[in-house]
C-alpha positions as CSV (number, residue, x, y, z in Angstrom):
1,X,0.1,0.3,0.1
2,X,1.2,3.5,-0.7
3,X,1.1,6.3,1.8
4,X,0.2,9.7,1.4
5,X,3.6,11.1,2.1
6,X,4.6,8.2,-1.1
7,X,2.0,9.6,-3.4
8,X,3.3,13.1,-3.2
9,X,6.5,11.7,-3.7
10,X,5.3,10.0,-7.1
11,X,3.3,12.9,-7.9
12,X,6.0,15.3,-7.8
13,X,8.2,13.0,-10.1
14,X,5.5,11.8,-12.8
15,X,6.2,12.2,-16.4
16,X,3.8,9.7,-17.5
17,X,0.0,9.3,-16.7
18,X,0.7,6.1,-15.5
19,X,2.2,7.5,-12.9
20,X,-0.9,9.2,-11.4
21,X,-1.9,6.6,-8.7
22,X,-5.6,8.1,-8.3
23,X,-6.2,7.2,-11.8
24,X,-4.4,4.0,-12.2
25,X,-6.2,2.9,-9.0
26,X,-9.5,3.8,-10.5
27,X,-8.5,2.2,-13.8
28,X,-7.4,-0.8,-12.5
29,X,-9.3,-1.7,-9.5
30,X,-5.8,-2.5,-8.0
31,X,-3.8,-1.7,-4.8
32,X,-0.8,0.4,-5.5
33,X,2.8,-0.2,-4.0
34,X,6.1,1.5,-4.4
35,X,9.2,-0.6,-4.8
36,X,12.5,1.5,-5.0
37,X,12.1,3.8,-8.3
38,X,9.1,1.6,-9.3
39,X,5.1,1.6,-8.7
40,X,3.1,-1.4,-9.4
41,X,-0.5,-1.9,-8.8
42,X,-1.9,-5.6,-7.9
43,X,-5.1,-7.5,-7.4
44,X,-6.2,-11.3,-6.8
45,X,-4.1,-12.9,-9.7
46,X,-2.8,-10.0,-11.3
47,X,0.0,-7.4,-11.5
48,X,0.6,-3.9,-13.4
49,X,4.1,-2.6,-13.2
50,X,4.8,0.6,-14.4
51,X,8.2,0.4,-16.2
52,X,9.1,4.1,-16.1
53,X,11.6,4.7,-13.4
54,X,10.4,8.1,-10.8
55,X,14.2,9.2,-10.4
56,X,16.3,7.5,-12.5
57,X,16.9,7.2,-16.4
58,X,15.9,3.8,-17.7
59,X,18.0,0.7,-17.8
60,X,16.7,-2.4,-18.9
61,X,18.9,-4.7,-16.4
62,X,17.5,-2.9,-13.8
63,X,13.9,-2.4,-15.1
64,X,14.3,-6.7,-15.9
65,X,15.9,-7.0,-12.6
66,X,12.9,-5.5,-10.5
67,X,9.8,-7.2,-12.5
68,X,11.6,-10.5,-12.0
69,X,11.9,-9.6,-8.3
70,X,8.2,-8.9,-8.1
71,X,6.8,-11.5,-9.9
72,X,8.9,-14.0,-7.9
73,X,7.9,-12.5,-4.6
74,X,4.0,-12.1,-5.7
75,X,3.4,-15.2,-8.2
76,X,0.7,-13.6,-10.2
77,X,-1.2,-15.3,-12.8
78,X,-1.2,-12.6,-15.3
79,X,1.4,-9.4,-15.6
80,X,1.2,-6.4,-17.5
81,X,4.0,-3.7,-17.7
82,X,4.1,-0.2,-19.5
83,X,8.0,0.1,-20.4
84,X,9.9,2.2,-22.9
85,X,11.1,-1.2,-24.4
86,X,10.5,-5.2,-23.6
87,X,13.3,-6.8,-22.5
88,X,14.4,-9.8,-24.3
89,X,13.9,-12.0,-21.7
90,X,10.1,-11.3,-21.4
91,X,9.7,-10.9,-25.4
92,X,8.8,-14.6,-26.2
93,X,6.2,-14.6,-23.0
94,X,4.4,-11.4,-24.0
95,X,0.9,-12.5,-25.3
96,X,-0.1,-8.8,-26.6
97,X,1.4,-5.5,-27.0
98,X,0.4,-2.0,-27.4
99,X,2.3,1.1,-27.9
100,X,2.1,5.1,-27.1
101,X,3.9,7.9,-27.7
102,X,4.7,10.3,-25.0
103,X,6.2,14.1,-25.2
104,X,7.7,15.9,-22.5
105,X,7.1,19.4,-22.9
106,X,9.5,21.7,-20.6
107,X,6.9,24.9,-20.3
108,X,9.6,27.0,-19.2
109,X,11.7,26.6,-22.3
110,X,9.0,27.4,-24.8
111,X,9.2,30.6,-26.6
112,X,5.8,31.6,-27.7
113,X,6.4,32.8,-31.8
114,X,4.6,36.1,-33.1
115,X,2.2,33.9,-34.7
116,X,0.9,31.7,-31.9
117,X,0.9,35.3,-29.6
118,X,-1.5,36.5,-32.2
119,X,-3.2,33.3,-32.0
120,X,-3.1,33.1,-28.0
121,X,-4.7,36.8,-27.9
122,X,-7.0,36.3,-30.6
123,X,-8.6,33.1,-28.7
124,X,-8.6,35.5,-25.3
125,X,-10.7,38.2,-26.6
126,X,-13.3,35.3,-28.1
127,X,-13.3,32.8,-25.7
128,X,-14.1,32.6,-22.1
129,X,-12.4,29.6,-19.9
130,X,-14.4,28.2,-17.1
131,X,-12.5,25.9,-14.2
132,X,-14.6,22.9,-12.9
133,X,-14.2,20.2,-11.0
134,X,-16.4,17.8,-12.5
135,X,-17.7,16.4,-16.0
136,X,-20.6,17.9,-17.3
137,X,-23.0,17.1,-19.6
138,X,-21.7,18.3,-22.6
139,X,-18.4,17.0,-22.1
140,X,-19.9,13.6,-21.4
141,X,-21.7,13.9,-24.9
142,X,-18.3,14.9,-26.5
143,X,-16.6,12.0,-24.9
144,X,-19.7,9.4,-26.4
145,X,-19.1,11.3,-30.2
146,X,-15.0,10.9,-29.7
147,X,-15.8,6.9,-28.7
148,X,-18.1,6.3,-31.3
149,X,-16.0,8.1,-34.0
150,X,-12.4,6.8,-33.4
151,X,-11.4,3.3,-33.1
152,X,-9.9,3.1,-29.5
153,X,-7.9,-0.2,-27.3
154,X,-10.2,-0.9,-25.0
155,X,-7.4,0.8,-22.4
156,X,-8.2,3.7,-23.9
157,X,-12.0,3.8,-24.4
158,X,-11.9,2.9,-20.5
159,X,-9.8,5.9,-19.6
160,X,-12.4,8.0,-21.1
161,X,-15.5,6.3,-20.0
162,X,-13.8,6.6,-16.3
163,X,-13.0,10.4,-16.1
164,X,-17.0,11.2,-14.8
165,X,-16.2,9.4,-12.0
166,X,-12.1,10.0,-12.0
167,X,-12.4,13.8,-11.7
168,X,-14.1,14.7,-8.3
169,X,-12.3,12.5,-6.8
170,X,-8.7,14.0,-8.1
171,X,-7.1,16.8,-5.6
172,X,-5.1,17.8,-8.8
173,X,-7.4,17.4,-11.9
174,X,-9.4,20.3,-13.2
175,X,-11.7,20.3,-16.7
176,X,-11.6,23.4,-18.4
177,X,-14.6,24.5,-20.2
178,X,-14.1,27.1,-23.3
179,X,-17.0,28.8,-24.8
180,X,-17.3,31.1,-27.7
181,X,-17.9,34.8,-26.1
182,X,-20.1,35.6,-29.0
183,X,-22.4,32.8,-28.6
184,X,-22.9,34.0,-24.8
185,X,-23.5,37.3,-25.6
186,X,-26.0,36.5,-28.1
187,X,-27.9,34.1,-25.8
188,X,-27.3,36.5,-23.0
189,X,-29.3,39.1,-25.2
190,X,-32.0,36.9,-26.2
191,X,-32.8,35.7,-23.1
192,X,-33.3,39.5,-22.0
193,X,-35.6,40.2,-24.9
194,X,-37.6,37.3,-24.2
195,X,-37.8,38.2,-20.8
196,X,-38.8,41.9,-21.9
197,X,-41.7,40.2,-24.3
198,X,-42.7,38.2,-21.0
199,X,-43.2,41.4,-19.4
200,X,-45.1,43.2,-21.9
201,X,-47.7,40.0,-22.4
């Protein structure tokens, strides 16, 4: 089990989505554990091992050793692992494979070019942004539409479907609503007009 202090430690060093303990615990329904530089989740007869070390650079030999150690100790019937590469000793035993791409963005070093600055300034004038702590009906409709339109793996589909349950439980996740200011203004005007019309009836 992971303590509150360990959760803070992990969140401070997280750099892939699978490092978010609360999200992975909800999706997997497993219990989180920290072993040296790695996180894993377990329940019943299975294990999910996150092979992205929290502080060190990924070294295949270290990952392989740690995963083997956990498997030998827990003896799970099924094991899933997420890592930058598959060690040769596990390659033949793997029954399914999926791949993702991760991009790390250093926000402090980003230089906003003039064109992008103009786009941001225009968006600032024309859009309003609201910060919420739960997924609303409009977001659920967008999620449903996206799931119907795109060919998603079961894991990614489950991720999207779990968001309404995850967001209110998270201390760090927020929902951003972006709306067109003109439409909001027009809607406000039409409501005012309707109210005035009703008053004169």
